[in-house]
BAVO-414548 format. One record per residue (C-alpha): residue number from 1; chain; y, z, x. Coordinates in steps of 0.001 Angstrom, whole numbers, plus 500000, padded with zeros to 6 digits. Example, Ala and Ser with C-alpha at 12.3 -4.5 7.8 and 13.67 -1.06 7.14 Angstrom:
BEGIN
<atom nr="1" kette="A" Y="495500" Z="507800" X="512300"/>
<atom nr="2" kette="A" Y="498940" Z="507140" X="513670"/>
//
This chain:
BEGIN
<atom nr="1" kette="A" Y="511767" Z="470814" X="828262"/>
<atom nr="2" kette="A" Y="511553" Z="472028" X="831818"/>
<atom nr="3" kette="A" Y="514545" Z="472372" X="834109"/>
<atom nr="4" kette="A" Y="514601" Z="472255" X="837866"/>
<atom nr="5" kette="A" Y="517156" Z="472261" X="840622"/>
<atom nr="6" kette="A" Y="517894" Z="468817" X="842041"/>
<atom nr="7" kette="A" Y="516788" Z="468149" X="845598"/>
<atom nr="8" kette="A" Y="517786" Z="465357" X="847948"/>
<atom nr="9" kette="A" Y="514936" Z="463104" X="846806"/>
<atom nr="10" kette="A" Y="516292" Z="463275" X="843222"/>
<atom nr="11" kette="A" Y="519758" Z="461941" X="844035"/>
<atom nr="12" kette="A" Y="519260" Z="458378" X="842795"/>
<atom nr="13" kette="A" Y="517653" Z="459639" X="839576"/>
<atom nr="14" kette="A" Y="520572" Z="462043" X="839127"/>
<atom nr="15" kette="A" Y="523175" Z="459382" X="839913"/>
<atom nr="16" kette="A" Y="521752" Z="456860" X="837458"/>
<atom nr="17" kette="A" Y="521264" Z="459466" X="834732"/>
<atom nr="18" kette="A" Y="524748" Z="460933" X="835237"/>
<atom nr="19" kette="A" Y="526393" Z="457540" X="834955"/>
<atom nr="20" kette="A" Y="524332" Z="456546" X="831921"/>
<atom nr="21" kette="A" Y="525068" Z="459743" X="830005"/>
<atom nr="22" kette="A" Y="528778" Z="459595" X="830909"/>
<atom nr="23" kette="A" Y="528966" Z="455990" X="829702"/>
<atom nr="24" kette="A" Y="527024" Z="456799" X="826525"/>
<atom nr="25" kette="A" Y="529327" Z="459704" X="825741"/>
<atom nr="26" kette="A" Y="532730" Z="458235" X="826536"/>
<atom nr="27" kette="A" Y="532781" Z="454467" X="827179"/>
<atom nr="28" kette="A" Y="533370" Z="453459" X="823566"/>
<atom nr="29" kette="A" Y="535781" Z="456292" X="822779"/>
<atom nr="30" kette="A" Y="538910" Z="454873" X="821143"/>
<atom nr="31" kette="A" Y="541261" Z="456704" X="823526"/>
<atom nr="32" kette="A" Y="539649" Z="455471" X="826757"/>
<atom nr="33" kette="A" Y="541105" Z="452363" X="828347"/>
<atom nr="34" kette="A" Y="538208" Z="450145" X="829548"/>
<atom nr="35" kette="A" Y="539862" Z="449434" X="832907"/>
<atom nr="36" kette="A" Y="540507" Z="453119" X="833638"/>
<atom nr="37" kette="A" Y="536987" Z="453937" X="832521"/>
<atom nr="38" kette="A" Y="535431" Z="451400" X="834890"/>
<atom nr="39" kette="A" Y="537646" Z="452568" X="837756"/>
<atom nr="40" kette="A" Y="536431" Z="456128" X="837230"/>
<atom nr="41" kette="A" Y="532772" Z="455053" X="837131"/>
<atom nr="42" kette="A" Y="533129" Z="452889" X="840263"/>
<atom nr="43" kette="A" Y="534580" Z="455849" X="842157"/>
<atom nr="44" kette="A" Y="532459" Z="458741" X="840852"/>
<atom nr="45" kette="A" Y="528977" Z="457309" X="840452"/>
<atom nr="46" kette="A" Y="528339" Z="455708" X="843815"/>
<atom nr="47" kette="A" Y="525466" Z="457018" X="845929"/>
<atom nr="48" kette="A" Y="528036" Z="458180" X="848492"/>
<atom nr="49" kette="A" Y="530121" Z="460080" X="845926"/>
<atom nr="50" kette="A" Y="527050" Z="461800" X="844467"/>
<atom nr="51" kette="A" Y="525809" Z="462706" X="847946"/>
<atom nr="52" kette="A" Y="529188" Z="464234" X="848819"/>
<atom nr="53" kette="A" Y="529082" Z="466348" X="845643"/>
<atom nr="54" kette="A" Y="525465" Z="467338" X="846285"/>
<atom nr="55" kette="A" Y="526247" Z="468367" X="849873"/>
<atom nr="56" kette="A" Y="529065" Z="470729" X="848888"/>
<atom nr="57" kette="A" Y="527827" Z="474257" X="849701"/>
<atom nr="58" kette="A" Y="528869" Z="475709" X="846312"/>
<atom nr="59" kette="A" Y="527499" Z="472866" X="844166"/>
<atom nr="60" kette="A" Y="524198" Z="473001" X="842306"/>
<atom nr="61" kette="A" Y="522730" Z="470289" X="840086"/>
<atom nr="62" kette="A" Y="519859" Z="470735" X="837639"/>
<atom nr="63" kette="A" Y="517874" Z="468143" X="835692"/>
<atom nr="64" kette="A" Y="516062" Z="468790" X="832423"/>
<atom nr="65" kette="A" Y="512913" Z="466793" X="831705"/>
<atom nr="66" kette="A" Y="510703" Z="466022" X="828740"/>
<atom nr="67" kette="A" Y="507499" Z="464166" X="829575"/>
<atom nr="68" kette="A" Y="508775" Z="463500" X="833123"/>
<atom nr="69" kette="A" Y="511867" Z="461699" X="831842"/>
<atom nr="70" kette="A" Y="515318" Z="463163" X="832503"/>
<atom nr="71" kette="A" Y="516993" Z="464182" X="829250"/>
<atom nr="72" kette="A" Y="519775" Z="466467" X="830494"/>
<atom nr="73" kette="A" Y="521655" Z="467567" X="833575"/>
<atom nr="74" kette="A" Y="524292" Z="470005" X="834628"/>
<atom nr="75" kette="A" Y="526407" Z="470828" X="837633"/>
<atom nr="76" kette="A" Y="527674" Z="474240" X="838699"/>
<atom nr="77" kette="A" Y="530354" Z="475049" X="841217"/>
<atom nr="78" kette="A" Y="529518" Z="478554" X="842362"/>
<atom nr="79" kette="A" Y="532258" Z="480985" X="843406"/>
<atom nr="80" kette="A" Y="534909" Z="478684" X="841933"/>
<atom nr="81" kette="A" Y="537919" Z="479821" X="839932"/>
<atom nr="82" kette="A" Y="540270" Z="477619" X="837923"/>
<atom nr="83" kette="A" Y="543306" Z="476271" X="839778"/>
<atom nr="84" kette="A" Y="545690" Z="478190" X="837488"/>
<atom nr="85" kette="A" Y="545770" Z="480620" X="834554"/>
<atom nr="86" kette="A" Y="543298" Z="482980" X="836250"/>
<atom nr="87" kette="A" Y="543266" Z="486658" X="837176"/>
<atom nr="88" kette="A" Y="541187" Z="486160" X="840325"/>
<atom nr="89" kette="A" Y="537976" Z="487725" X="838999"/>
<atom nr="90" kette="A" Y="534695" Z="486135" X="840237"/>
<atom nr="91" kette="A" Y="533771" Z="482995" X="838331"/>
<atom nr="92" kette="A" Y="531485" Z="479974" X="838281"/>
<atom nr="93" kette="A" Y="532502" Z="476553" X="837007"/>
<atom nr="94" kette="A" Y="530221" Z="474610" X="834707"/>
<atom nr="95" kette="A" Y="531587" Z="471232" X="835756"/>
<atom nr="96" kette="A" Y="529189" Z="468994" X="833845"/>
<atom nr="97" kette="A" Y="526647" Z="469377" X="831092"/>
<atom nr="98" kette="A" Y="525145" Z="466263" X="829510"/>
<atom nr="99" kette="A" Y="522241" Z="465721" X="827151"/>
<atom nr="100" kette="A" Y="520946" Z="462224" X="826498"/>
<atom nr="101" kette="A" Y="522034" Z="461037" X="823049"/>
<atom nr="102" kette="A" Y="518580" Z="460771" X="821496"/>
<atom nr="103" kette="A" Y="517859" Z="464409" X="822469"/>
<atom nr="104" kette="A" Y="521057" Z="465963" X="821145"/>
<atom nr="105" kette="A" Y="520616" Z="468376" X="818269"/>
<atom nr="106" kette="A" Y="517432" Z="469854" X="819769"/>
<atom nr="107" kette="A" Y="519130" Z="472946" X="821242"/>
<atom nr="108" kette="A" Y="518839" Z="471586" X="824790"/>
<atom nr="109" kette="A" Y="522527" Z="472284" X="825374"/>
<atom nr="110" kette="A" Y="522016" Z="475941" X="824454"/>
<atom nr="111" kette="A" Y="519096" Z="476132" X="826880"/>
<atom nr="112" kette="A" Y="521305" Z="474722" X="829635"/>
<atom nr="113" kette="A" Y="524009" Z="477272" X="828812"/>
<atom nr="114" kette="A" Y="521434" Z="480065" X="829120"/>
<atom nr="115" kette="A" Y="520594" Z="478795" X="832608"/>
<atom nr="116" kette="A" Y="524332" Z="478749" X="833359"/>
<atom nr="117" kette="A" Y="524699" Z="482366" X="832334"/>
<atom nr="118" kette="A" Y="521726" Z="483409" X="834457"/>
<atom nr="119" kette="A" Y="523092" Z="481584" X="837515"/>
<atom nr="120" kette="A" Y="526475" Z="483236" X="836946"/>
<atom nr="121" kette="A" Y="524802" Z="486668" X="836866"/>
<atom nr="122" kette="A" Y="522756" Z="485832" X="839973"/>
<atom nr="123" kette="A" Y="525910" Z="484945" X="841900"/>
<atom nr="124" kette="A" Y="527986" Z="487906" X="840700"/>
<atom nr="125" kette="A" Y="530345" Z="485865" X="838538"/>
<atom nr="126" kette="A" Y="532095" Z="487659" X="835699"/>
<atom nr="127" kette="A" Y="532990" Z="484407" X="833954"/>
<atom nr="128" kette="A" Y="531771" Z="480874" X="833382"/>
<atom nr="129" kette="A" Y="534571" Z="478400" X="832904"/>
<atom nr="130" kette="A" Y="534763" Z="474703" X="832155"/>
<atom nr="131" kette="A" Y="537147" Z="472002" X="831078"/>
<atom nr="132" kette="A" Y="536649" Z="469866" X="827994"/>
<atom nr="133" kette="A" Y="538629" Z="466891" X="826734"/>
<atom nr="134" kette="A" Y="540995" Z="467845" X="823941"/>
<atom nr="135" kette="A" Y="539983" Z="464692" X="822046"/>
<atom nr="136" kette="A" Y="536351" Z="465814" X="821848"/>
<atom nr="137" kette="A" Y="536138" Z="468143" X="818824"/>
<atom nr="138" kette="A" Y="532341" Z="468105" X="818821"/>
<atom nr="139" kette="A" Y="532187" Z="469360" X="822420"/>
<atom nr="140" kette="A" Y="534861" Z="471988" X="821779"/>
<atom nr="141" kette="A" Y="532978" Z="473233" X="818710"/>
<atom nr="142" kette="A" Y="529730" Z="473447" X="820741"/>
<atom nr="143" kette="A" Y="531365" Z="475614" X="823375"/>
<atom nr="144" kette="A" Y="533142" Z="477814" X="820828"/>
<atom nr="145" kette="A" Y="529863" Z="478304" X="818942"/>
<atom nr="146" kette="A" Y="528355" Z="479488" X="822226"/>
<atom nr="147" kette="A" Y="531040" Z="482054" X="822992"/>
<atom nr="148" kette="A" Y="533614" Z="480102" X="825009"/>
<atom nr="149" kette="A" Y="537335" Z="480470" X="824295"/>
<atom nr="150" kette="A" Y="540324" Z="478364" X="825320"/>
<atom nr="151" kette="A" Y="542539" Z="479926" X="827979"/>
<atom nr="152" kette="A" Y="544525" Z="477064" X="829479"/>
<atom nr="153" kette="A" Y="545053" Z="473347" X="830033"/>
<atom nr="154" kette="A" Y="544435" Z="470990" X="832934"/>
<atom nr="155" kette="A" Y="544582" Z="467249" X="833540"/>
<atom nr="156" kette="A" Y="541448" Z="465146" X="834019"/>
<atom nr="157" kette="A" Y="542116" Z="461755" X="835578"/>
<atom nr="158" kette="A" Y="540109" Z="458912" X="834087"/>
<atom nr="159" kette="A" Y="541172" Z="456190" X="836495"/>
<atom nr="160" kette="A" Y="544967" Z="456150" X="836174"/>
<atom nr="161" kette="A" Y="544915" Z="457827" X="832745"/>
<atom nr="162" kette="A" Y="545880" Z="461526" X="832718"/>
<atom nr="163" kette="A" Y="543863" Z="463174" X="829935"/>
<atom nr="164" kette="A" Y="544509" Z="466719" X="828720"/>
<atom nr="165" kette="A" Y="541538" Z="469071" X="828885"/>
<atom nr="166" kette="A" Y="541189" Z="472565" X="827512"/>
<atom nr="167" kette="A" Y="540094" Z="475178" X="829985"/>
<atom nr="168" kette="A" Y="537469" Z="477368" X="828307"/>
<atom nr="169" kette="A" Y="535710" Z="480482" X="829542"/>
<atom nr="170" kette="A" Y="533030" Z="482952" X="828608"/>
<atom nr="171" kette="A" Y="532577" Z="486485" X="829915"/>
<atom nr="172" kette="A" Y="529196" Z="487138" X="831504"/>
<atom nr="173" kette="A" Y="527519" Z="490463" X="830878"/>
<atom nr="174" kette="A" Y="525596" Z="491844" X="833874"/>
//
């Protein structure tokens, strides 16, 4: 797999891939209301919404490819600390990390986390933090296996449905 930073010409590829992997991961989950799910997708995966995220000065997107096909992506928010439960030390948010279903189990997620740690070091962050749905034990286990620990809770809004997420973080060694 090779990974590269997304540029403006990649936005439609990113948008389509992001929506597909989000739908694959969560659309059929027993706790997600279909109406709330579709509301979220209609709001978050428009070309305009993706462009606004891309244009944010602290946002970075990366795509991972195998044989020229996207198989993974991630989004960082540089110089971003959690809204609460934080000591103010420099941090970087790993907002999204998705691997296409047929490529899971191939250590692609670990490779993306290594890139995350390097970007955190490059930007002077002492921590990487993320939020993960409390009803996703597989995701939680992945992050714990890779050195992340729970430090708080926040709400993720899926449409009108408030879902509880764990806040997790990992210290970055210089």
